[in-house]
NUVEXLUM-437415 format. One line per 2 residues: number of its first residue (from 1); their letters; for each residue x, y negated, z of N, C-alpha, C. Coordinates in steps of 0.05 Angstrom, whole numbers, plus 5000, padded with zeros to 4 digits. Layout:
NUM	a	X:Y:Z:X:Y:Z:X:Y:Z  ...
This chain:
1	mt	5852:3850:7476:5836:3830:7497:5829:3811:7490  5806:3804:7495:5790:3781:7491:5801:3758:7502
3	lp	5811:3736:7484:5829:3714:7501:5803:3697:7511  5793:3690:7537:5772:3668:7544:5776:3642:7528
5	lf	5747:3632:7515:5753:3607:7504:5734:3589:7513  5748:3557:7513:5723:3541:7530:5723:3518:7511
7	dr	5698:3508:7503:5698:3487:7487:5709:3457:7502  5709:3439:7487:5721:3415:7493:5713:3399:7523
9	nq	5681:3406:7518:5662:3397:7541:5664:3411:7563  5673:3427:7566:5674:3454:7589:5707:3449:7602
11	ql	5729:3447:7582:5752:3434:7587:5754:3418:7601  5734:3394:7592:5731:3367:7609:5723:3372:7645
13	ql	5699:3386:7636:5692:3398:7664:5703:3406:7689  5723:3423:7673:5738:3444:7695:5761:3422:7703
15	lq	5774:3403:7687:5789:3387:7695:5780:3366:7713  5758:3360:7709:5747:3333:7736:5735:3350:7756
17	va	5734:3378:7757:5729:3390:7786:5752:3397:7797  5778:3401:7782:5801:3395:7792:5810:3374:7808
19	rd	5801:3353:7791:5813:3330:7802:5794:3329:7821  5767:3325:7819:5748:3318:7842:5758:3333:7871
21	sv	5766:3356:7869:5779:3375:7889:5795:3363:7909  5819:3352:7890:5842:3348:7902:5830:3317:7914
23	kn	5817:3301:7908:5803:3276:7915:5793:3282:7940  5775:3308:7941:5758:3312:7964:5775:3315:7988
25	gl	5802:3337:7981:5819:3341:7995:5828:3318:8016  5841:3302:8003:5847:3274:8005:5830:3258:8028
27	th	5802:3261:8017:5776:3245:8043:5762:3269:8062  5765:3286:8054:5755:3306:8070:5768:3334:8083
29	gr	5793:3331:8064:5805:3355:8090:5800:3386:8066  5787:3385:8052:5777:3412:8046:5774:3411:8014
31	al	5763:3436:8002:5761:3438:7972:5731:3427:7964  5729:3416:7940:5706:3411:7932:5685:3435:7929
33	av	5662:3431:7949:5640:3450:7941:5625:3441:7918  5623:3460:7899:5608:3457:7879:5581:3473:7880
35	ll	5565:3458:7856:5534:3476:7859:5537:3484:7831  5532:3506:7840:5537:3519:7807:5515:3518:7794
37	ad	5493:3511:7800:5470:3502:7775:5473:3478:7757  5501:3471:7770:5504:3440:7757:5521:3439:7730
39	fe	5531:3476:7728:5547:3484:7705:5536:3505:7689  5547:3498:7658:5543:3520:7648:5548:3548:7654
41	pe	5531:3567:7643:5534:3600:7650:5560:3614:7646  5582:3602:7627:5608:3606:7619:5619:3599:7647
43	lq	5617:3574:7657:5637:3558:7684:5629:3578:7709  5601:3592:7708:5595:3609:7733:5599:3630:7733
45	np	5609:3646:7711:5616:3675:7710:5643:3685:7727  5649:3697:7736:5672:3699:7744:5691:3702:7727
47	ga	5709:3688:7744:5740:3675:7724:5766:3674:7743  5787:3679:7739:5810:3677:7751:5824:3652:7737
49	af	5834:3638:7747:5852:3609:7742:5870:3600:7763  5889:3589:7748:5913:3576:7756:5916:3543:7753
51	vt	5916:3531:7776:5915:3503:7774:5948:3488:7775  5952:3473:7758:5982:3470:7770:5982:3444:7764
53	le	5997:3432:7779:5994:3398:7782:6025:3396:7777  6032:3367:7762:6058:3362:7752:6055:3329:7759
55	kh	6081:3315:7767:6090:3286:7770:6114:3283:7762  6110:3271:7741:6134:3259:7729:6142:3280:7715
57	qq	6132:3297:7705:6133:3325:7685:6147:3342:7706  6152:3341:7726:6165:3358:7752:6136:3376:7772
59	lr	6137:3396:7768:6126:3415:7781:6116:3398:7811  6090:3399:7823:6088:3383:7844:6061:3407:7859
61	gc	6054:3425:7848:6039:3448:7862:6028:3468:7839  6017:3492:7842:6017:3514:7834:6004:3535:7843
63	ig	5981:3542:7845:5962:3568:7859:5946:3573:7840  5936:3596:7849:5918:3614:7833:5907:3638:7838
65	sv	5886:3649:7821:5879:3676:7826:5887:3694:7802  5893:3727:7809:5905:3729:7784:5878:3758:7776
67	ea	5853:3761:7796:5831:3775:7786:5808:3755:7781  5790:3762:7772:5763:3746:7777:5747:3760:7790
69	yr	5738:3747:7817:5726:3754:7836:5705:3734:7853  5705:3707:7835:5686:3688:7839:5673:3674:7817
71	pl	5662:3656:7817:5651:3644:7800:5674:3625:7788  5680:3617:7761:5704:3611:7754:5706:3580:7760
73	ie	5684:3566:7763:5689:3540:7769:5693:3530:7800  5693:3552:7815:5692:3554:7840:5729:3560:7852
75	dv	5738:3578:7834:5755:3585:7829:5775:3557:7821  5770:3543:7803:5781:3516:7799:5782:3501:7822
77	ad	5758:3495:7834:5759:3482:7843:5779:3483:7878  5782:3510:7885:5792:3524:7908:5825:3517:7904
79	na	5828:3526:7878:5855:3532:7871:5873:3504:7865  5852:3480:7859:5857:3452:7858:5870:3449:7882
81	wn	5848:3449:7894:5845:3440:7926:5877:3453:7936  5885:3479:7938:5905:3492:7943:5929:3485:7934
83	ag	5928:3485:7910:5952:3470:7895:5961:3445:7907  5944:3425:7917:5950:3405:7919:5964:3402:7952
85	fr	5952:3418:7969:5953:3419:7997:5962:3445:8008  5964:3461:7995:5977:3488:8012:5994:3505:7986
87	dp	6012:3490:7972:6031:3501:7957:6050:3502:7975  6065:3527:7985:6086:3525:8014:6113:3508:8000
89	rf	6110:3507:7973:6139:3495:7965:6140:3462:7968  6116:3440:7971:6119:3425:7976:6099:3413:7996
91	gp	6102:3388:8003:6076:3380:8025:6059:3378:8008  6038:3358:8029:6008:3360:8011:6004:3337:7989
93	it	5991:3339:7976:5991:3307:7960:5974:3292:7964  5986:3257:7968:5981:3235:7977:5965:3222:7961
95	ht	5948:3205:7968:5945:3187:7960:5949:3167:7935  5975:3161:7939:5993:3151:7922:5995:3161:7897
97	el	5999:3190:7902:6009:3207:7884:5983:3221:7861  5963:3218:7867:5938:3226:7854:5936:3213:7824
99	sl	5941:3183:7823:5936:3180:7796:5969:3182:7781  5985:3197:7792:6005:3201:7780:6007:3236:7773
101	lk	5990:3252:7777:5982:3276:7772:5976:3286:7746  5988:3301:7738:5982:3315:7712:5966:3341:7718
103	fe	5939:3346:7711:5926:3381:7710:5931:3397:7693  5934:3424:7697:5933:3441:7674:5917:3462:7691
105	is	5905:3472:7677:5884:3494:7686:5900:3518:7662  5902:3540:7677:5904:3567:7664:5883:3590:7668
107	il	5865:3596:7648:5847:3612:7652:5856:3642:7642  5856:3661:7663:5871:3685:7661:5855:3711:7650
109	tk	5868:3725:7628:5849:3756:7618:5857:3771:7639  5848:3797:7647:5849:3816:7665:5874:3820:7662
111	pe	5893:3830:7679:5919:3843:7669:5920:3874:7672  5939:3879:7644:5944:3903:7651:5971:3922:7646
113	pl	5973:3946:7654:5996:3950:7661:6009:3956:7633  6041:3955:7635:6056:3957:7614:6068:3978:7624
115	qf	6073:4001:7606:6085:4023:7595:6110:4026:7588  6132:4033:7608:6161:4036:7591:6185:4045:7615
117	gs	6194:4065:7597:6217:4084:7607:6237:4064:7622  6251:4040:7612:6269:4032:7618:6269:4000:7615
119	ek	6292:3979:7619:6284:3951:7622:6288:3943:7587  6299:3962:7576:6302:3955:7546:6280:3961:7536
121	el	6256:3984:7542:6231:3989:7529:6218:3960:7542  6221:3955:7555:6202:3935:7569:6208:3905:7551
123	ke	6233:3894:7547:6239:3880:7532:6232:3875:7505  6226:3897:7498:6213:3904:7466:6187:3897:7466
125	ql	6178:3897:7489:6143:3896:7481:6136:3873:7489  6148:3853:7497:6145:3826:7507:6138:3806:7486
127	vp	6123:3787:7487:6117:3768:7463:6128:3741:7481  6152:3730:7475:6155:3699:7486:6138:3680:7479
129	gt	6129:3668:7497:6108:3638:7495:6082:3650:7491  6081:3681:7497:6049:3688:7504:6039:3706:7522
131	dg	6058:3715:7530:6057:3735:7559:6059:3724:7581  6040:3724:7599:6042:3723:7625:6053:3749:7641
133	li	6065:3750:7655:6070:3771:7669:6073:3771:7700  6068:3797:7712:6061:3800:7740:6090:3826:7746
135	lq	6108:3815:7765:6133:3833:7766:6117:3851:7801  6123:3873:7804:6122:3886:7829:6136:3911:7833
137	dg	6146:3909:7859:6166:3931:7868:6169:3934:7891  6144:3948:7902:6131:3955:7934:6122:3927:7944
139	yy	6138:3915:7958:6123:3883:7978:6133:3858:7957  6146:3870:7937:6156:3847:7926:6139:3845:7902
141	rg	6141:3814:7887:6119:3813:7872:6127:3778:7869  6121:3776:7836:6121:3752:7831:6110:3757:7802
143	lf	6100:3728:7792:6080:3716:7774:6091:3704:7757  6098:3698:7732:6096:3679:7720:6082:3676:7691
145	lp	6063:3645:7696:6053:3641:7672:6061:3642:7646  6045:3645:7628:6063:3638:7596:6066:3605:7587
147	tv	6063:3590:7600:6075:3568:7603:6108:3564:7610  6112:3587:7627:6142:3586:7636:6161:3591:7618
149	we	6152:3608:7587:6170:3611:7573:6184:3576:7555  6172:3558:7570:6172:3533:7556:6204:3529:7569
151	kl	6207:3536:7592:6234:3528:7603:6249:3548:7601  6242:3572:7601:6260:3601:7598:6249:3614:7569
153	pd	6263:3608:7552:6242:3618:7523:6258:3642:7512  6284:3648:7533:6289:3677:7523:6283:3704:7536
155	id	6281:3729:7538:6265:3746:7543:6287:3749:7568  6314:3754:7570:6333:3759:7588:6327:3743:7616
157	sf	6329:3713:7611:6329:3692:7628:6298:3699:7647  6271:3702:7628:6256:3697:7632:6244:3717:7655
159	lt	6258:3747:7650:6254:3763:7671:6279:3765:7689  6297:3750:7685:6317:3755:7706:6305:3727:7731
161	hl	6293:3706:7721:6279:3685:7739:6254:3694:7751  6238:3720:7739:6218:3734:7748:6216:3749:7773
163	kq	6243:3767:7768:6254:3781:7794:6264:3765:7813  6277:3738:7809:6279:3727:7832:6261:3710:7843
165	ka	6240:3706:7825:6221:3698:7846:6200:3712:7862  6199:3739:7849:6196:3767:7865:6213:3766:7892
167	gl	6237:3754:7896:6252:3770:7917:6276:3785:7909  6273:3792:7889:6291:3813:7885:6319:3799:7869
169	aa	6343:3819:7860:6365:3805:7851:6363:3800:7820  6375:3784:7813:6369:3786:7784:6378:3806:7763
171	dy	6395:3823:7773:6400:3850:7755:6389:3870:7764  6359:3863:7781:6354:3883:7798:6332:3906:7773
173	ws	6335:3935:7773:6316:3954:7765:6317:3979:7776  6293:3986:7780:6289:4009:7795:6266:4028:7775
175	et	6259:4057:7783:6238:4069:7769:6216:4061:7779  6208:4052:7797:6191:4045:7808:6178:4014:7801
177	iq	6184:3995:7788:6181:3972:7781:6156:3976:7768  6138:3958:7764:6116:3954:7756:6105:3927:7737
179	ie	6104:3927:7714:6099:3901:7699:6065:3902:7690  6053:3875:7693:6031:3879:7685:6026:3852:7664
181	rf	6014:3850:7636:6015:3836:7627:5983:3822:7620  5981:3797:7619:5958:3778:7621:5963:3757:7598
183	yc	5941:3749:7588:5950:3724:7569:5931:3699:7578  5926:3682:7578:5915:3654:7581:5908:3643:7561
185	fe	5887:3622:7571:5873:3591:7559:5880:3578:7572  5900:3559:7562:5910:3536:7577:5902:3511:7569
187	fn	5900:3485:7578:5892:3462:7578:5897:3447:7597  5901:3415:7587:5911:3395:7609:5899:3375:7605
189	dd	5900:3354:7618:5891:3326:7621:5892:3312:7596  5916:3320:7577:5912:3314:7548:5889:3319:7538
191	vq	5872:3328:7536:5842:3331:7527:5831:3308:7536  5822:3289:7520:5803:3278:7528:5781:3269:7512
193	v	5766:3255:7523:5742:3247:7507:5747:3231:7490
C-alpha cells in the first residue's frame, strides 16, 4: 500500500484551506467553496481526509471521509467545516475559539480488510502507532485514526475503546466482526513556513 505524500507547500495549502473553511463557517455559515484550478493537481485528485481540531490539547472536533470520492482539497474544506460546526460531540466553534485551535489533517489510504479467525489472530496483525482501523459488525461501526495510539498505546486498550466507540461492549467478539486497516499521512499547524 502506497502512503500518500505531500510536500511542505501542499501541507500548508491544505492547512490554510481548513482554517479558511472554519473562518468561512463563522461568517457565512457554510464550508469554503474552493476553486480547483487554484491548486496543484495532487490536491485536485480524489482523496479522503480527516480534519481534527484541538483546543488546549483537547479534542474540539474531528470529521472525515473514509473513501476518496471527491477532490482532496474539497474534502479538506468540507471536513474542516464539519469538524468545526457539525461534530455531534461539541457545540459549534465560536469566533473567540478560532485563534486557539490547532488543525491536524490526516490523509487516508484506501482501507483494506484484514483476515483473521479470532481476536488473538487480529491482534497479531496490528502495528501500534501505524494502523488506523475501522471496525464494523452489522450496524455498529467505529473508526480510530493512527494518532489514537498516542493515547491508547497498547493493542488491548486500543481495540477495547474502538469497540466502545462503535457502540459495542468492551469485551465484544463475534464471527461476523469485520476490521479494515488504513494508513495516514498526517500533519498539523506545527508545519510552518
